[in-house]
The first five atom37 places (N, CA, C, CB, O) and aatype in JSON, in Angstrom:
{
  "aatype": [12, 11, 18, 0, 13, 6, 11, 0, 11, 2, 0, 19, 6, 15, 10, 13, 17, 3, 16, 4, 13, 19, 6, 7, 13, 1, 6, 6, 16, 16, 16, 17, 7, 6, 4, 10, 8, 5, 11, 6, 16, 0, 15, 6, 7, 13, 14, 4, 1, 10, 16, 6, 1, 0, 6, 6, 15, 15, 16, 2, 7, 10, 10, 16, 6, 16, 3, 11, 2, 19, 19, 10, 10, 18, 14, 0, 3, 1, 11, 9, 14, 0, 7, 15, 19, 19, 1, 9, 1, 11, 6, 2, 7, 6, 6, 1, 1, 18, 5, 0, 0, 7, 11, 15, 1, 4, 13, 10, 16, 8, 2, 0, 19, 7, 10, 1, 8, 8, 6, 16, 9],
  "atom_mask": [
    [1, 1, 1, 1, 1],
    [1, 1, 1, 1, 1],
    [1, 1, 1, 1, 1],
    [1, 1, 1, 1, 1],
    [1, 1, 1, 1, 1],
    [1, 1, 1, 1, 1],
    [1, 1, 1, 1, 1],
    [1, 1, 1, 1, 1],
    [1, 1, 1, 1, 1],
    [1, 1, 1, 1, 1],
    [1, 1, 1, 1, 1],
    [1, 1, 1, 1, 1],
    [1, 1, 1, 1, 1],
    [1, 1, 1, 1, 1],
    [1, 1, 1, 1, 1],
    [1, 1, 1, 1, 1],
    [1, 1, 1, 1, 1],
    [1, 1, 1, 1, 1],
    [1, 1, 1, 1, 1],
    [1, 1, 1, 1, 1],
    [1, 1, 1, 1, 1],
    [1, 1, 1, 1, 1],
    [1, 1, 1, 1, 1],
    [1, 1, 1, 0, 1],
    [1, 1, 1, 1, 1],
    [1, 1, 1, 1, 1],
    [1, 1, 1, 1, 1],
    [1, 1, 1, 1, 1],
    [1, 1, 1, 1, 1],
    [1, 1, 1, 1, 1],
    [1, 1, 1, 1, 1],
    [1, 1, 1, 1, 1],
    [1, 1, 1, 0, 1],
    [1, 1, 1, 1, 1],
    [1, 1, 1, 1, 1],
    [1, 1, 1, 1, 1],
    [1, 1, 1, 1, 1],
    [1, 1, 1, 1, 1],
    [1, 1, 1, 1, 1],
    [1, 1, 1, 1, 1],
    [1, 1, 1, 1, 1],
    [1, 1, 1, 1, 1],
    [1, 1, 1, 1, 1],
    [1, 1, 1, 1, 1],
    [1, 1, 1, 0, 1],
    [1, 1, 1, 1, 1],
    [1, 1, 1, 1, 1],
    [1, 1, 1, 1, 1],
    [1, 1, 1, 1, 1],
    [1, 1, 1, 1, 1],
    [1, 1, 1, 1, 1],
    [1, 1, 1, 1, 1],
    [1, 1, 1, 1, 1],
    [1, 1, 1, 1, 1],
    [1, 1, 1, 1, 1],
    [1, 1, 1, 1, 1],
    [1, 1, 1, 1, 1],
    [1, 1, 1, 1, 1],
    [1, 1, 1, 1, 1],
    [1, 1, 1, 1, 1],
    [1, 1, 1, 0, 1],
    [1, 1, 1, 1, 1],
    [1, 1, 1, 1, 1],
    [1, 1, 1, 1, 1],
    [1, 1, 1, 1, 1],
    [1, 1, 1, 1, 1],
    [1, 1, 1, 1, 1],
    [1, 1, 1, 1, 1],
    [1, 1, 1, 1, 1],
    [1, 1, 1, 1, 1],
    [1, 1, 1, 1, 1],
    [1, 1, 1, 1, 1],
    [1, 1, 1, 1, 1],
    [1, 1, 1, 1, 1],
    [1, 1, 1, 1, 1],
    [1, 1, 1, 1, 1],
    [1, 1, 1, 1, 1],
    [1, 1, 1, 1, 1],
    [1, 1, 1, 1, 1],
    [1, 1, 1, 1, 1],
    [1, 1, 1, 1, 1],
    [1, 1, 1, 1, 1],
    [1, 1, 1, 0, 1],
    [1, 1, 1, 1, 1],
    [1, 1, 1, 1, 1],
    [1, 1, 1, 1, 1],
    [1, 1, 1, 1, 1],
    [1, 1, 1, 1, 1],
    [1, 1, 1, 1, 1],
    [1, 1, 1, 1, 1],
    [1, 1, 1, 1, 1],
    [1, 1, 1, 1, 1],
    [1, 1, 1, 0, 1],
    [1, 1, 1, 1, 1],
    [1, 1, 1, 1, 1],
    [1, 1, 1, 1, 1],
    [1, 1, 1, 1, 1],
    [1, 1, 1, 1, 1],
    [1, 1, 1, 1, 1],
    [1, 1, 1, 1, 1],
    [1, 1, 1, 1, 1],
    [1, 1, 1, 0, 1],
    [1, 1, 1, 1, 1],
    [1, 1, 1, 1, 1],
    [1, 1, 1, 1, 1],
    [1, 1, 1, 1, 1],
    [1, 1, 1, 1, 1],
    [1, 1, 1, 1, 1],
    [1, 1, 1, 1, 1],
    [1, 1, 1, 1, 1],
    [1, 1, 1, 1, 1],
    [1, 1, 1, 1, 1],
    [1, 1, 1, 1, 1],
    [1, 1, 1, 0, 1],
    [1, 1, 1, 1, 1],
    [1, 1, 1, 1, 1],
    [1, 1, 1, 1, 1],
    [1, 1, 1, 1, 1],
    [1, 1, 1, 1, 1],
    [1, 1, 1, 1, 1],
    [1, 1, 1, 1, 1]
  ],
  "atom_positions": [
    [[70.87, 51.14, -29.84], [69.56, 51.67, -29.58], [68.51, 50.98, -30.45], [69.54, 53.18, -29.81], [67.44, 50.61, -29.98]],
    [[68.83, 50.81, -31.74], [67.89, 50.18, -32.65], [67.63, 48.73, -32.23], [68.41, 50.24, -34.09], [66.51, 48.24, -32.33]],
    [[68.66, 48.05, -31.76], [68.52, 46.67, -31.31], [67.56, 46.59, -30.12], [69.88, 46.08, -30.93], [66.74, 45.68, -30.05]],
    [[67.67, 47.54, -29.18], [66.8, 47.56, -28.0], [65.35, 47.8, -28.41], [67.27, 48.65, -27.0], [64.43, 47.2, -27.86]],
    [[65.15, 48.7, -29.39], [63.79, 48.96, -29.87], [63.2, 47.72, -30.51], [63.79, 50.12, -30.86], [62.06, 47.35, -30.22]],
    [[63.95, 47.07, -31.38], [63.47, 45.85, -32.04], [63.15, 44.75, -31.02], [64.51, 45.34, -33.05], [62.17, 44.02, -31.17]],
    [[63.97, 44.65, -30.0], [63.75, 43.66, -28.96], [62.45, 43.95, -28.2], [64.95, 43.62, -27.98], [61.67, 43.04, -27.92]],
    [[62.21, 45.22, -27.87], [60.99, 45.62, -27.18], [59.76, 45.38, -28.06], [61.07, 47.09, -26.76], [58.74, 44.9, -27.59]],
    [[59.87, 45.73, -29.35], [58.76, 45.54, -30.28], [58.43, 44.06, -30.43], [59.1, 46.14, -31.66], [57.26, 43.69, -30.43]],
    [[59.44, 43.21, -30.55], [59.21, 41.77, -30.66], [58.6, 41.2, -29.39], [60.52, 41.05, -30.97], [57.78, 40.28, -29.46]],
    [[58.99, 41.74, -28.24], [58.42, 41.28, -26.97], [56.92, 41.59, -26.89], [59.16, 41.92, -25.78], [56.13, 40.76, -26.45]],
    [[56.54, 42.79, -27.33], [55.12, 43.17, -27.32], [54.35, 42.32, -28.32], [54.94, 44.67, -27.64], [53.29, 41.79, -28.0]],
    [[54.88, 42.18, -29.54], [54.17, 41.44, -30.59], [54.1, 39.95, -30.31], [54.83, 41.68, -31.92], [53.26, 39.26, -30.89]],
    [[54.96, 39.43, -29.46], [54.88, 38.01, -29.12], [53.63, 37.71, -28.29], [56.13, 37.57, -28.36], [53.25, 36.54, -28.15]],
    [[53.0, 38.74, -27.73], [51.77, 38.56, -26.96], [50.52, 38.63, -27.82], [51.7, 39.61, -25.86], [49.41, 38.45, -27.31]],
    [[50.65, 38.9, -29.11], [49.51, 39.02, -30.01], [49.07, 37.62, -30.45], [49.85, 39.91, -31.24], [49.55, 37.1, -31.46]],
    [[48.15, 37.02, -29.69], [47.7, 35.66, -29.95], [46.39, 35.61, -30.73], [47.54, 34.92, -28.65], [46.02, 34.56, -31.24]],
    [[45.67, 36.73, -30.82], [44.38, 36.76, -31.48], [44.54, 37.28, -32.92], [43.38, 37.65, -30.69], [45.61, 37.77, -33.29]],
    [[43.48, 37.17, -33.71], [43.5, 37.65, -35.09], [42.41, 38.7, -35.25], [43.32, 36.49, -36.11], [41.29, 38.5, -34.78]],
    [[42.72, 39.8, -35.92], [41.81, 40.93, -36.05], [41.47, 41.18, -37.52], [42.44, 42.19, -35.42], [42.33, 41.11, -38.39]],
    [[40.19, 41.47, -37.78], [39.71, 41.84, -39.11], [38.96, 43.16, -38.96], [38.79, 40.71, -39.75], [38.1, 43.28, -38.08]],
    [[39.27, 44.15, -39.79], [38.67, 45.49, -39.66], [37.77, 45.76, -40.85], [39.76, 46.58, -39.55], [38.18, 45.61, -42.0]],
    [[36.53, 46.16, -40.56], [35.57, 46.58, -41.6], [35.36, 48.07, -41.44], [34.2, 45.78, -41.49], [34.78, 48.52, -40.45]],
    [[35.83, 48.84, -42.4], [35.72, 50.29, -42.32], [34.64, 50.83, -43.23], [0.0, 0.0, 0.0], [33.92, 50.08, -43.88]],
    [[34.53, 52.14, -43.27], [33.58, 52.84, -44.12], [34.32, 53.91, -44.89], [32.42, 53.44, -43.29], [35.29, 54.49, -44.4]],
    [[33.86, 54.18, -46.1], [34.42, 55.28, -46.87], [33.28, 56.18, -47.3], [35.23, 54.76, -48.1], [32.15, 55.73, -47.49]],
    [[33.58, 57.45, -47.46], [32.55, 58.41, -47.87], [32.56, 58.57, -49.38], [32.78, 59.78, -47.18], [33.62, 58.7, -50.0]],
    [[31.37, 58.56, -49.94], [31.2, 58.81, -51.37], [30.21, 59.94, -51.54], [30.72, 57.52, -52.13], [29.15, 59.94, -50.92]],
    [[30.55, 60.9, -52.36], [29.64, 62.0, -52.63], [28.97, 61.77, -53.98], [30.39, 63.36, -52.61], [29.65, 61.57, -54.99]],
    [[27.66, 61.81, -53.98], [26.89, 61.6, -55.22], [26.97, 62.85, -56.09], [25.41, 61.24, -54.91], [27.46, 63.89, -55.65]],
    [[26.5, 62.75, -57.33], [26.53, 63.88, -58.25], [25.63, 65.02, -57.78], [26.11, 63.43, -59.65], [25.84, 66.17, -58.17]],
    [[24.64, 64.71, -56.95], [23.74, 65.76, -56.46], [24.17, 66.27, -55.07], [22.31, 65.22, -56.4], [23.45, 67.05, -54.45]],
    [[25.35, 65.83, -54.59], [25.93, 66.4, -53.37], [25.66, 65.64, -52.09], [0.0, 0.0, 0.0], [26.11, 66.07, -51.02]],
    [[24.94, 64.53, -52.16], [24.67, 63.76, -50.94], [25.9, 62.93, -50.57], [23.42, 62.83, -51.14], [26.55, 62.35, -51.44]],
    [[26.2, 62.87, -49.29], [27.35, 62.11, -48.81], [26.86, 60.75, -48.3], [28.11, 62.89, -47.7], [26.07, 60.68, -47.36]],
    [[27.35, 59.68, -48.92], [26.96, 58.33, -48.54], [28.14, 57.62, -47.91], [26.42, 57.54, -49.76], [29.29, 57.81, -48.32]],
    [[27.86, 56.78, -46.92], [28.9, 55.96, -46.3], [28.77, 54.55, -46.83], [28.8, 55.99, -44.74], [27.74, 53.9, -46.66]],
    [[29.81, 54.09, -47.48], [29.83, 52.75, -48.05], [30.71, 51.85, -47.21], [30.32, 52.79, -49.52], [31.83, 52.21, -46.86]],
    [[30.21, 50.67, -46.89], [30.99, 49.72, -46.1], [32.05, 49.08, -46.98], [30.07, 48.63, -45.47], [31.78, 48.63, -48.09]],
    [[33.27, 49.03, -46.45], [34.37, 48.38, -47.17], [34.47, 46.94, -46.71], [35.71, 49.13, -46.93], [34.03, 46.58, -45.63]],
    [[35.06, 46.13, -47.55], [35.25, 44.73, -47.18], [36.28, 44.63, -46.06], [35.69, 43.89, -48.4], [37.12, 45.51, -45.9]],
    [[36.19, 43.56, -45.3], [37.1, 43.37, -44.17], [38.53, 43.21, -44.65], [36.69, 42.14, -43.33], [38.79, 42.58, -45.68]],
    [[39.45, 43.78, -43.89], [40.86, 43.66, -44.24], [41.33, 42.23, -43.96], [41.72, 44.68, -43.44], [40.65, 41.46, -43.27]],
    [[42.49, 41.9, -44.5], [43.05, 40.59, -44.17], [43.39, 40.58, -42.69], [44.31, 40.27, -45.05], [43.69, 41.62, -42.11]],
    [[43.34, 39.42, -42.11], [43.58, 39.3, -40.68], [45.01, 39.65, -40.3], [0.0, 0.0, 0.0], [45.94, 39.37, -41.05]],
    [[45.17, 40.26, -39.16], [46.5, 40.54, -38.62], [46.5, 40.25, -37.12], [46.93, 42.0, -38.91], [45.44, 40.31, -36.49]],
    [[47.66, 39.96, -36.55], [47.72, 39.58, -35.14], [47.38, 40.76, -34.22], [49.11, 39.05, -34.8], [47.69, 41.91, -34.53]],
    [[46.75, 40.45, -33.1], [46.38, 41.47, -32.14], [46.25, 40.83, -30.75], [45.06, 42.17, -32.56], [46.42, 39.62, -30.59]],
    [[45.95, 41.65, -29.78], [45.74, 41.16, -28.41], [44.56, 41.91, -27.82], [47.03, 41.34, -27.52], [44.6, 43.13, -27.7]],
    [[43.51, 41.2, -27.46], [42.33, 41.77, -26.84], [42.5, 41.71, -25.33], [41.04, 41.03, -27.29], [42.71, 40.64, -24.76]],
    [[42.4, 42.85, -24.68], [42.52, 42.89, -23.22], [41.21, 43.38, -22.63], [43.71, 43.79, -22.77], [40.62, 44.34, -23.13]],
    [[40.76, 42.74, -21.59], [39.52, 43.12, -20.92], [39.8, 43.26, -19.43], [38.38, 42.07, -21.18], [40.48, 42.42, -18.83]],
    [[39.28, 44.32, -18.84], [39.44, 44.53, -17.41], [38.09, 44.93, -16.84], [40.53, 45.62, -17.12], [37.44, 45.85, -17.35]],
    [[37.66, 44.25, -15.79], [36.4, 44.57, -15.15], [36.52, 45.92, -14.46], [36.0, 43.47, -14.13], [37.43, 46.15, -13.67]],
    [[35.6, 46.81, -14.78], [35.61, 48.15, -14.2], [34.77, 48.22, -12.93], [35.12, 49.17, -15.22], [35.22, 48.72, -11.9]],
    [[33.55, 47.73, -13.04], [32.61, 47.9, -11.95], [31.66, 46.73, -11.93], [31.85, 49.24, -12.08], [31.26, 46.23, -12.98]],
    [[31.3, 46.29, -10.76], [30.42, 45.16, -10.61], [29.26, 45.57, -9.72], [31.17, 43.93, -10.02], [29.47, 46.22, -8.69]],
    [[28.05, 45.21, -10.09], [26.89, 45.52, -9.26], [25.93, 44.35, -9.29], [26.2, 46.82, -9.73], [25.88, 43.58, -10.25]],
    [[25.16, 44.22, -8.22], [24.18, 43.15, -8.14], [22.79, 43.76, -8.24], [24.34, 42.33, -6.83], [22.44, 44.66, -7.47]],
    [[22.01, 43.26, -9.18], [20.65, 43.72, -9.38], [19.74, 42.53, -9.13], [20.44, 44.32, -10.83], [19.47, 41.76, -10.05]],
    [[19.27, 42.37, -7.92], [18.46, 41.2, -7.59], [19.35, 39.98, -7.56], [0.0, 0.0, 0.0], [20.27, 39.91, -6.75]],
    [[19.1, 39.02, -8.43], [19.89, 37.8, -8.5], [21.0, 37.87, -9.54], [19.0, 36.63, -8.8], [21.88, 37.01, -9.57]],
    [[20.97, 38.9, -10.39], [21.95, 39.0, -11.47], [23.1, 39.93, -11.1], [21.27, 39.5, -12.75], [22.89, 40.95, -10.45]],
    [[24.28, 39.55, -11.5], [25.45, 40.4, -11.31], [25.83, 40.99, -12.66], [26.64, 39.61, -10.69], [26.01, 40.26, -13.64]],
    [[25.97, 42.3, -12.69], [26.34, 42.98, -13.92], [27.76, 43.52, -13.78], [25.34, 44.13, -14.26], [28.11, 44.12, -12.76]],
    [[28.57, 43.32, -14.81], [29.95, 43.79, -14.79], [30.21, 44.63, -16.03], [30.94, 42.61, -14.71], [29.93, 44.2, -17.15]],
    [[30.75, 45.81, -15.84], [31.19, 46.64, -16.96], [32.65, 46.33, -17.22], [30.98, 48.17, -16.67], [33.44, 46.18, -16.29]],
    [[33.0, 46.23, -18.51], [34.37, 45.91, -18.87], [34.99, 47.04, -19.67], [34.43, 44.6, -19.67], [34.33, 47.68, -20.48]],
    [[36.26, 47.26, -19.43], [37.05, 48.18, -20.21], [37.83, 47.32, -21.21], [38.01, 49.07, -19.31], [38.71, 46.56, -20.81]],
    [[37.51, 47.44, -22.5], [38.11, 46.59, -23.52], [39.05, 47.42, -24.38], [37.02, 45.92, -24.41], [38.67, 48.46, -24.91]],
    [[40.3, 46.95, -24.5], [41.32, 47.63, -25.3], [41.96, 46.61, -26.25], [42.41, 48.3, -24.39], [42.26, 45.49, -25.85]],
    [[42.15, 47.01, -27.49], [42.79, 46.16, -28.48], [44.2, 46.69, -28.74], [41.97, 46.11, -29.81], [44.38, 47.87, -29.05]],
    [[45.19, 45.81, -28.61], [46.58, 46.14, -28.94], [46.88, 45.51, -30.29], [47.58, 45.62, -27.84], [46.53, 44.35, -30.53]],
    [[47.52, 46.26, -31.19], [47.8, 45.74, -32.53], [49.09, 46.37, -33.07], [46.62, 46.02, -33.48], [49.56, 47.36, -32.51]],
    [[49.66, 45.81, -34.15], [50.95, 46.29, -34.66], [50.92, 47.77, -35.05], [51.36, 45.47, -35.86], [49.9, 48.3, -35.49]],
    [[52.06, 48.42, -34.89], [52.18, 49.86, -35.14], [52.0, 50.22, -36.61], [53.52, 50.36, -34.67], [51.67, 51.36, -36.93]],
    [[52.2, 49.27, -37.52], [52.08, 49.58, -38.94], [50.65, 49.43, -39.46], [53.0, 48.68, -39.74], [50.42, 49.63, -40.65]],
    [[49.7, 49.1, -38.62], [48.28, 48.96, -39.02], [47.49, 50.16, -38.54], [47.67, 47.66, -38.44], [47.89, 50.87, -37.62]],
    [[46.34, 50.39, -39.18], [45.45, 51.49, -38.82], [44.05, 50.94, -38.56], [45.42, 52.57, -39.94], [43.56, 50.08, -39.3]],
    [[43.4, 51.44, -37.51], [41.99, 51.14, -37.24], [41.31, 52.48, -37.02], [41.81, 50.17, -35.99], [41.44, 53.07, -35.95]],
    [[40.56, 52.98, -38.03], [39.89, 54.27, -37.88], [38.76, 54.21, -36.85], [39.33, 54.73, -39.24], [38.17, 53.15, -36.62]],
    [[38.49, 55.34, -36.23], [37.4, 55.43, -35.25], [36.08, 55.03, -35.91], [37.29, 56.87, -34.65], [35.81, 55.42, -37.05]],
    [[35.26, 54.26, -35.21], [33.96, 53.83, -35.72], [33.99, 52.57, -36.54], [0.0, 0.0, 0.0], [32.93, 52.06, -36.92]],
    [[35.16, 52.04, -36.84], [35.27, 50.81, -37.62], [34.73, 49.62, -36.83], [36.73, 50.55, -38.04], [34.83, 49.58, -35.6]],
    [[34.16, 48.67, -37.55], [33.75, 47.42, -36.93], [34.95, 46.49, -36.92], [32.53, 46.76, -37.68], [35.59, 46.28, -37.95]],
    [[35.27, 45.94, -35.75], [36.44, 45.1, -35.57], [35.98, 43.71, -35.17], [37.41, 45.69, -34.5], [35.32, 43.54, -34.15]],
    [[36.33, 42.72, -35.98], [36.01, 41.33, -35.67], [37.27, 40.66, -35.17], [35.42, 40.57, -36.91], [38.31, 40.71, -35.82]],
    [[37.17, 40.03, -34.01], [38.35, 39.42, -33.4], [38.11, 37.92, -33.22], [38.67, 40.08, -32.04], [37.1, 37.5, -32.66]],
    [[39.06, 37.14, -33.71], [39.02, 35.7, -33.52], [40.03, 35.37, -32.43], [39.34, 34.92, -34.85], [41.24, 35.52, -32.62]],
    [[39.52, 34.92, -31.27], [40.39, 34.57, -30.15], [41.15, 33.3, -30.49], [39.56, 34.38, -28.84], [40.79, 32.58, -31.42]],
    [[42.21, 33.04, -29.74], [43.04, 31.86, -30.03], [42.28, 30.56, -29.82], [44.27, 31.87, -29.16], [42.69, 29.53, -30.36]],
    [[41.18, 30.57, -29.05], [40.37, 29.36, -28.85], [39.3, 29.2, -29.93], [39.71, 29.38, -27.48], [38.51, 28.25, -29.87]],
    [[39.25, 30.1, -30.93], [38.31, 30.0, -32.04], [37.07, 30.85, -31.88], [0.0, 0.0, 0.0], [36.32, 31.02, -32.84]],
    [[36.82, 31.39, -30.71], [35.66, 32.24, -30.46], [35.81, 33.55, -31.22], [35.48, 32.51, -28.94], [36.9, 34.12, -31.27]],
    [[34.7, 34.03, -31.82], [34.74, 35.3, -32.54], [33.85, 36.32, -31.86], [34.32, 35.11, -34.0], [32.77, 36.0, -31.38]],
    [[34.32, 37.56, -31.83], [33.58, 38.66, -31.23], [33.62, 39.86, -32.16], [34.15, 39.03, -29.83], [34.56, 40.02, -32.93]],
    [[32.58, 40.69, -32.09], [32.53, 41.93, -32.87], [32.51, 43.11, -31.93], [31.3, 41.95, -33.81], [31.77, 43.13, -30.95]],
    [[33.32, 44.09, -32.25], [33.4, 45.32, -31.47], [33.37, 46.49, -32.44], [34.68, 45.35, -30.59], [33.47, 46.33, -33.65]],
    [[33.23, 47.68, -31.87], [33.33, 48.9, -32.65], [34.42, 49.76, -32.02], [31.97, 49.66, -32.72], [34.45, 49.94, -30.8]],
    [[35.31, 50.29, -32.86], [36.39, 51.15, -32.36], [35.79, 52.42, -31.77], [37.41, 51.49, -33.5], [35.09, 53.16, -32.46]],
    [[36.07, 52.67, -30.51], [35.48, 53.8, -29.8], [36.49, 54.92, -29.68], [34.99, 53.37, -28.4], [37.07, 55.13, -28.62]],
    [[36.71, 55.63, -30.74], [37.64, 56.75, -30.72], [38.91, 56.46, -31.49], [0.0, 0.0, 0.0], [39.05, 55.42, -32.14]],
    [[39.83, 57.4, -31.41], [41.09, 57.28, -32.14], [42.04, 56.33, -31.42], [41.75, 58.66, -32.31], [41.96, 56.14, -30.2]],
    [[42.93, 55.75, -32.19], [43.95, 54.87, -31.63], [45.03, 55.68, -30.94], [44.56, 53.98, -32.73], [45.34, 56.8, -31.35]],
    [[45.6, 55.11, -29.91], [46.79, 55.68, -29.27], [47.99, 55.02, -29.9], [46.77, 55.47, -27.71], [48.04, 53.79, -30.03]],
    [[48.95, 55.82, -30.28], [50.13, 55.31, -30.96], [51.32, 55.28, -30.01], [50.45, 56.16, -32.2], [51.65, 56.29, -29.38]],
    [[51.95, 54.13, -29.92], [53.17, 53.94, -29.15], [54.27, 53.55, -30.14], [53.0, 52.86, -28.03], [53.98, 53.26, -31.29]],
    [[55.51, 53.55, -29.72], [56.59, 53.17, -30.61], [56.49, 51.71, -31.04], [57.93, 53.42, -29.95], [56.79, 51.38, -32.19]],
    [[56.06, 50.85, -30.13], [56.07, 49.41, -30.41], [54.72, 48.86, -30.88], [56.5, 48.67, -29.18], [54.68, 47.79, -31.47]],
    [[53.63, 49.57, -30.64], [52.3, 49.08, -31.0], [51.3, 50.23, -30.94], [51.86, 47.91, -30.06], [51.63, 51.34, -30.52]],
    [[50.07, 49.94, -31.36], [48.95, 50.88, -31.23], [47.9, 50.26, -30.32], [48.34, 51.22, -32.62], [47.87, 49.04, -30.14]],
    [[47.05, 51.1, -29.74], [45.97, 50.62, -28.87], [44.72, 51.43, -29.15], [46.37, 50.72, -27.37], [44.79, 52.64, -29.36]],
    [[43.56, 50.76, -29.14], [42.29, 51.45, -29.34], [41.26, 50.85, -28.39], [41.82, 51.33, -30.83], [41.23, 49.64, -28.17]],
    [[40.42, 51.71, -27.84], [39.33, 51.26, -26.99], [38.21, 50.71, -27.85], [0.0, 0.0, 0.0], [37.99, 51.2, -28.97]],
    [[37.5, 49.71, -27.35], [36.43, 49.07, -28.11], [35.13, 49.06, -27.31], [36.83, 47.64, -28.5], [35.15, 49.01, -26.08]],
    [[34.01, 49.1, -28.03], [32.69, 48.89, -27.46], [32.16, 47.58, -28.0], [31.72, 50.07, -27.78], [32.31, 47.29, -29.19]],
    [[31.53, 46.79, -27.13], [31.0, 45.5, -27.54], [29.91, 45.69, -28.57], [30.47, 44.71, -26.33], [28.98, 46.47, -28.36]],
    [[30.01, 44.98, -29.68], [29.02, 45.07, -30.75], [28.12, 43.84, -30.7], [29.71, 45.18, -32.14], [26.9, 43.97, -30.61]],
    [[28.7, 42.65, -30.75], [27.96, 41.41, -30.64], [28.93, 40.24, -30.6], [26.96, 41.25, -31.81], [30.08, 40.37, -31.02]],
    [[28.46, 39.12, -30.1], [29.25, 37.9, -30.13], [28.77, 37.05, -31.29], [29.14, 37.12, -28.79], [27.57, 36.88, -31.47]],
    [[29.68, 36.53, -32.08], [29.32, 35.75, -33.27], [29.19, 34.29, -32.87], [30.36, 35.92, -34.41], [28.89, 33.45, -33.72]]
  ]
}
């Protein structure tokens, strides 16, 4: 059973061609009781897989607009808190910034989190 799990986990992780960097926030309470959010430095890069699927397409005059459903797959031993800024370096060198939109879904072999487009670097 353990061999089958390891084989499945390795199969999923072999698809992680991109590199992910996570910038989170931590809460600090001042001496007078104010709660401040401090940006943490980006974590070291770890392998991931960015998946995009076109949800809906519409034509507005001459322009075509497409909404995308973006999901990030990453190793089960990593954490991406909701609201974190996620920088992804694609295998072709292109970098993109997203924001984690909600809690991660945990699977035995990997985790997945929905992303909102933040900006292209």
